Every structure is written in structure tokens, then in C-alpha cells.
C-alpha positions in Angstrom: 0.0 0.0 0.0 1.5 3.3 -1.0 2.6 5.8 1.7 0.5 8.7 0.6 -3.0 10.0 1.5 -5.7 7.4 0.9 -9.4 8.1 0.9 -11.5 5.7 2.8 -14.5 4.9 4.8 -14.4 3.5 8.4 -16.5 0.2 8.5 -15.6 -1.1 12.0 -13.5 -0.2 15.0 -12.7 -2.0 18.2 -10.4 -1.4 21.3 -7.0 -3.0 21.4 -5.4 -2.9 24.8 -5.9 0.1 27.0 -4.9 2.8 24.5 -5.1 1.7 20.9 -7.8 1.0 18.2 -8.0 -1.5 15.4 -10.1 -0.4 12.6 -11.4 -1.8 9.3 -11.5 0.7 6.5 -12.6 0.5 2.9 -10.0 2.3 0.8 -10.4 3.5 -2.7 -7.2 2.0 -4.1 -6.5 -1.0 -1.8 -9.9 -2.3 -0.9 -10.8 -3.4 2.7 -7.7 -2.9 5.0 -7.2 -3.4 8.8 -5.2 -0.7 10.5 -3.8 -0.2 14.0 -4.1 3.3 15.5 -1.6 3.3 18.4 -2.6 5.3 21.3 -5.7 6.5 19.7 -7.7 6.4 22.9 -5.4 8.8 24.6 -6.9 12.3 24.6 -3.4 13.7 23.5 -3.3 11.5 20.5 -3.7 13.0 17.1 -6.0 10.2 16.3 -8.3 10.7 19.3 -11.9 11.2 18.4 -11.4 10.7 14.7 -12.0 6.9 14.3 -15.7 7.1 14.9 -18.4 5.0 13.1 -19.5 6.0 9.7 -16.6 8.5 9.1 -15.1 9.3 5.7 -11.3 9.6 6.2 -8.1 10.6 4.6 -5.3 8.6 6.1 -1.7 7.5 5.6 -0.7 4.0 6.7 2.6 2.0 6.7 3.6 -1.6 6.9 4.0 -4.7 4.9 1.9 -7.1 6.9 -1.8 -7.5 6.6 -2.2 -5.2 9.7 -1.2 -1.7 8.7 -0.1 1.1 11.0 -1.9 4.3 11.0 0.5 7.4 10.9 -1.7 10.3 9.7 -5.3 11.1 9.6 -7.5 13.9 8.3 -11.2 13.2 8.9 -14.6 14.3 7.8 -17.2 12.9 10.0 -20.2 11.2 8.6 -21.6 10.4 12.0 -22.8 14.0 12.3 -25.3 13.4 9.6 -26.9 10.3 11.2 -30.4 11.7 11.8 -31.8 9.1 14.2 -32.1 5.4 15.2 -33.4 4.4 11.8 -30.4 5.7 10.0 -28.0 4.5 12.7 -29.2 1.0 12.3 -29.2 1.2 8.6 -25.5 2.3 8.8 -24.8 -0.6 11.1 -26.4 -3.0 8.8 -24.7 -1.8 5.6 -21.3 -1.6 7.2 -21.7 -5.1 8.6 -22.6 -6.3 5.0 -19.4 -4.7 3.7 -17.3 -6.3 6.5 -18.8 -9.7 5.8 -18.8 -9.7 2.0 -15.7 -7.9 1.0 -12.5 -9.7 0.8 -9.3 -8.0 2.2 -6.9 -6.2 0.1 -8.8 -6.3 -3.2 -9.6 -2.8 -4.6 -13.0 -2.5 -6.4 -13.6 1.1 -7.8 -17.2 0.2 -8.8 -18.0 -1.0 -5.2 -16.2 2.1 -3.7 -18.4 4.4 -5.8 -21.5 2.6 -4.9 -20.8 2.8 -1.2 -19.8 6.5 -1.5 -23.0 7.2 -3.3 -25.0 5.6 -0.6 -23.3 7.5 2.1 -23.7 10.8 0.2 -27.4 10.1 -0.1 -27.6 9.4 3.7 -25.9 12.7 4.4 -28.2 14.6 2.2 -31.5 13.1 3.4 -32.9 10.3 5.5 -32.4 6.8 4.0 -35.7 5.3 2.8 -36.5 1.7 2.8 -36.4 1.6 -1.0 -32.9 3.3 -1.0 -31.6 0.4 1.2 -33.2 -2.2 -1.2 -31.6 -0.6 -4.2 -28.2 -0.6 -2.4 -28.6 -4.2 -1.5 -29.4 -5.2 -5.2 -26.5 -3.1 -6.5 -24.2 -4.6 -3.9 -25.0 -8.1 -5.0 -24.5 -7.2 -8.6 -21.0 -5.6 -8.1 -19.8 -8.5 -5.9 -20.9 -11.1 -8.5 -23.9 -12.5 -6.5 -26.5 -10.7 -8.7 -30.0 -12.3 -9.0 -31.1 -13.5 -12.4 -34.0 -11.4 -13.4 -34.1 -12.6 -17.0 -35.1 -16.2 -17.2 -37.0 -18.9 -15.3 -34.1 -20.8 -13.5 -35.7 -24.2 -14.1 -37.1 -23.8 -17.6 -34.4 -21.5 -18.8 -37.1 -19.5 -20.6 -38.4 -16.0 -20.5 -40.9 -15.1 -17.7 -44.6 -15.4 -18.6 -47.3 -13.0 -17.5 -49.7 -15.8 -16.4 -47.3 -17.4 -14.0 -46.2 -16.4 -10.4 -42.5 -17.0 -9.6 -40.7 -17.7 -6.4 -37.0 -17.2 -5.7 -34.5 -19.9 -4.9 -31.2 -18.8 -3.6 -28.2 -19.0 -5.9 -30.6 -20.3 -8.8 -33.1 -17.6 -9.4 -36.9 -17.4 -10.1 -39.0 -20.4 -11.0 -42.6 -21.3 -11.3 -44.1 -21.0 -7.8 -47.3 -22.9 -8.5 -49.7 -21.9 -5.8 -47.1 -20.3 -3.6 -47.1 -16.5 -3.2 -44.3 -14.8 -5.3 -43.6 -12.3 -7.9 -45.2 -11.7 -11.3 -43.1 -11.2 -14.4 -43.9 -7.4 -14.2 -42.7 -7.2 -10.6 -39.5 -9.2 -11.5 -38.8 -6.7 -14.4 -39.5 -3.8 -12.1 -37.0 -5.0 -9.5 -34.4 -5.5 -12.2 -34.9 -1.9 -13.3 -34.9 -0.7 -9.7 -38.4 0.8 -10.0 -39.5 -0.6 -6.7 -42.4 1.8 -5.7 -45.1 -0.7 -6.8 -43.5 -3.7 -5.1 -44.9 -5.0 -1.9 -42.2 -3.9 0.7 -42.4 -7.0 2.8 -42.0 -9.4 -0.2 -39.0 -7.3 -1.4 -37.4 -7.2 2.0 -37.7 -11.0 2.4 -36.3 -11.6 -1.3 -33.2 -9.6 -0.4 -32.8 -11.2 3.0 -32.8 -14.7 1.3 -30.4 -13.6 -1.4 -28.0 -12.0 1.1 -28.2 -14.8 3.5 -27.0 -17.3 0.8 -24.0 -15.2 0.3 -23.0 -15.3 4.0 -22.8 -19.2 4.2 -25.3 -19.4 7.0 -23.7 -16.7 9.2 -26.2 -14.4 11.0 -25.9 -10.7 10.8 -25.6 -9.1 14.2 -27.2 -5.9 13.1 -30.5 -7.7 12.4 -31.0 -7.9 16.1 -31.4 -4.2 16.1 -34.0 -4.3 13.4 -36.4 -6.2 15.6 -37.2 -2.8 17.2 -37.7 -0.8 14.0 -39.1 -1.3 10.5 -36.8 -0.7 7.5 
């Protein structure tokens, strides 16, 4: 990793010992990176108060190992724009997705731009439920887990207006028979991100199933928070 200023977003931070912090950041040129901020919990440290959740940062790090050492920081706090519990939990959820799904050390400009756009949207206005669904869909696409919205996964044929389809993880939509599912028009609307006419609960459940299949059965801690709110 070059020893120059690096734009990044803080995804997660935790204490290390009595005075230091280990943070996971998503950098523009190096992907997800773990950094050690020595003495960052000391009020006299130049890092003190900067490694806050949901922060956009400019940093300089050094080191050849997987764990880099933070040497300089210039921050712009996104936490100031969190407008309430709803946005806070949404940030926690999105950052946990990024932590779980991103491999370390692999830059992805398209994904960085996607995350940056989502954060900028959150700073400008409260995040809506549909904003989050669009981000989830785009995230799956960028990471190579995108849902097949073009053909029946069993028949390998185009969707038909007279049939209701259900979603099978890692395979796609297929004839649901009598089971509640999605019409061909709804599937096309989701593909085009025109979500206003889609039942919100069905859409949420679809994305939960699709994302869970990418996590290999691991539960998301942030979902415990969502039991108290509706997103």
C-alpha cells in the first residue's frame, strides 16, 4: 500500500489494549484494510476522536503485513449526519454487510463508488426503505452475486405474464405454483430498480434470502437491532 494520502470509509473499529484501536477501513485504491491506531484512545493522541463510526477519512498508513499502522489522519465525520435510530441501524447493517462480504486487500472502484454514493445520499437526506433495497441489489451485482432477473431458472425460458414465480437462492426465479411470489412485471421492475409498486415485505424478504445465501449461514448481528424498527 503506498505511503500517501488514501481516501477511505471506516467500517468497524474496536479497542486494542488500554490505549489503541484496530479499525477496518474500505479504501479506494486498496480495498478493505485493517489498521492499527496506536494510542488513539489517549486524549492527547492526534487520532483521538477521529475513528468514529461512519466516518469518511483521509489517512496515511505504513507496513508490509496485513495489519497496517496508521500514521496520519484527516477526517470528515459522517456520524454527524446520522439523523436518528433508523439511519443509525441502517448504517450498522450496511457496514456489517461490507465487512462480511468484502475480501481483504482487493480494490473495487465500482463498489467504492456505490458505497460512497449511498453515504452521500444518507448525508443529504434520511435513507428510505427503497434506498436500502436498491443498495442491496446493486451490492449483490457488483460482488458477483446478482439475481437472475431474465429467465426462469428451471425452464431457462423468459418469464410469462400468467405465472407467479418464487425465488430460490443461488438459482433464481422459478414457477411458484400456488405459492405466493412475484409476477413477471414485478421481476422486471426489480431488475430496473423501479420498486415503488412492489410489496415492501416481499421485497425485503427476497433480499434477505439472497444476502443470507452469500453469508454461508452466518447471521448478521445488526439484524437484532431491526427487531425494534421497520426498514
